[in-house]
C-alpha angles and dihedrals in degrees: 000000000000138000127226109245092191138006121277120198125333099248134015112257142142095023094308125121115230111217138184126212109283096018112148118226136186108225109229100173136006114216115251118249117252093024137094085268093060108125095015133103125203107216148164118231110233110233121235118242094260098043121102119252117300118280131207086258089065090075129069151094123314128180108255092230089065093063136063119200117243119208115248112257137180109282094033120128113228132184123225106240092196140008115284123193136163133188092221132093115253099035123110119229113220131190123219110275094021115140118230133182115224112231098171134013114209121237143179089258094058093038093239103098115165095024130106127204105214144168124221113247103179139334124241117264114271115255114237 
């Protein structure tokens, strides 16, 4: 999750995501260094509670300098960037694009640093 430190564009168009100061986004892809994507982030604007469901215009490219990363916290909604699976009991399998709500963030104090305890919200639409 990241927050917009300044506005970018006035309206979303041409694959770019228009943001206002303080908008929250979910980072979907960080542009690769030494490519045309360098310095850009592909993100989905998180809707505010009273806004209608997300539209295709709520996803697009944003210059990295416009955003500041927020630490993940309990209650955040995160998106699986890749498939995750384990052959052990107690681990959640997630498919790429699946939305998950964070229930607990691991820490040094609880001896589970780097781990998230999550619940599945919804799966990505099947590709036909």
